[in-house]
C-alpha positions as CSV (number, residue, x, y, z in Angstrom):
1,M,22.9,-68.8,-33.3
2,S,22.9,-71.8,-31.0
3,I,21.2,-75.2,-31.5
4,S,19.1,-76.5,-28.6
5,P,18.5,-80.2,-28.0
6,R,14.8,-79.6,-28.6
7,S,15.5,-78.5,-32.2
8,L,17.2,-81.8,-32.8
9,R,14.3,-84.0,-31.8
10,P,13.9,-85.3,-35.4
11,L,17.4,-86.8,-35.0
12,R,16.3,-88.8,-32.1
13,L,15.2,-92.2,-33.2
14,N,11.6,-93.2,-32.4
15,R,10.9,-96.8,-31.6
16,A,7.3,-96.3,-32.8
17,Q,8.6,-95.6,-36.3
18,G,10.7,-98.7,-36.3
19,W,14.0,-97.2,-35.3
20,H,15.8,-98.8,-32.4
21,H,18.8,-96.9,-31.1
22,P,19.7,-93.2,-30.7
23,W,22.8,-91.9,-32.3
24,P,25.6,-92.6,-29.9
25,R,27.6,-89.5,-28.8
26,L,25.6,-87.2,-31.1
27,W,27.0,-83.9,-29.7
28,H,30.6,-85.1,-29.6
29,N,30.4,-86.4,-33.2
30,L,28.8,-83.1,-34.5
31,R,31.4,-81.1,-32.7
32,A,34.3,-83.2,-34.0
33,S,33.0,-83.0,-37.6
34,C,32.6,-79.2,-37.3
35,E,36.0,-78.7,-35.7
36,S,37.7,-80.9,-38.3
37,D,36.0,-79.0,-41.2
38,L,36.9,-75.6,-39.7
39,A,40.5,-76.7,-39.0
40,Q,40.9,-77.3,-42.8
41,Q,40.0,-73.7,-43.6
42,F,41.2,-71.6,-40.6
43,P,44.2,-71.6,-38.3
44,I,43.7,-74.1,-35.4
45,G,44.3,-71.4,-32.8
46,T,41.4,-69.5,-34.2
47,V,39.1,-72.5,-34.4
48,T,39.8,-73.5,-30.8
49,R,39.1,-70.0,-29.6
50,W,35.7,-70.1,-31.4
51,L,34.8,-73.5,-30.0
52,G,36.2,-72.9,-26.5
53,N,38.9,-75.5,-26.1
54,T,42.7,-75.7,-26.3
55,T,44.8,-76.7,-29.3
56,Q,46.0,-79.8,-27.5
57,I,42.4,-81.0,-26.7
58,A,41.3,-80.3,-30.3
59,M,44.1,-82.2,-31.9
60,R,43.7,-85.1,-29.5
61,H,39.9,-85.5,-29.5
62,Y,38.3,-83.6,-32.3
63,V,40.4,-82.9,-35.4
64,D,41.0,-85.8,-37.7
65,P,42.8,-85.9,-41.0
66,T,40.7,-86.0,-44.1
67,E,41.0,-88.4,-47.0
68,E,42.1,-85.4,-49.1
69,A,45.0,-84.8,-46.6
70,Y,46.1,-88.4,-47.0
71,R,46.0,-88.1,-50.8
72,R,48.0,-84.9,-50.7
73,A,50.6,-86.4,-48.3
74,A,51.0,-89.5,-50.5
75,S,51.7,-87.4,-53.6
76,F,54.0,-84.9,-51.8
77,S,57.5,-84.4,-53.1
78,F,60.2,-82.2,-51.8
79,P,61.1,-79.2,-53.9
80,A,64.4,-79.4,-55.8
81,S,67.3,-78.0,-53.8
82,E,69.2,-75.0,-55.1
83,H,72.5,-76.7,-54.3
84,T,73.6,-80.3,-54.4
85,D,74.0,-82.0,-51.1
86,T,76.4,-84.9,-50.8
87,N,75.7,-85.8,-47.2
88,E,73.5,-88.9,-46.8
89,H,71.5,-87.4,-44.0
90,N,70.2,-84.6,-46.3
91,N,68.9,-87.0,-48.9
92,I,65.4,-88.0,-47.7
93,N,63.2,-90.5,-49.3
94,C,59.7,-90.6,-47.8
95,T,58.8,-93.9,-49.4
96,E,61.4,-95.8,-47.4
97,V,60.1,-97.0,-44.0
């Protein structure tokens, strides 16, 4: 099922109804939202094949991290190691910048 521009006429803003400006970059924003949502649920290679672009283009222009991804990353902790490392370069603290 494809969406034609005619079916989105209600999204166009009508000056007679008191609206002043159309939605800037409507198709780009809809595509980016769709691709970001799909990338959260499916492998990026699959999503890009569905939408017809490359992984590099998708990551650069369309796929954005979600607030949930930021929250998960902020609370991430490395699993406990099975052995004790004494080397400094193996002890990683993500809170130090």
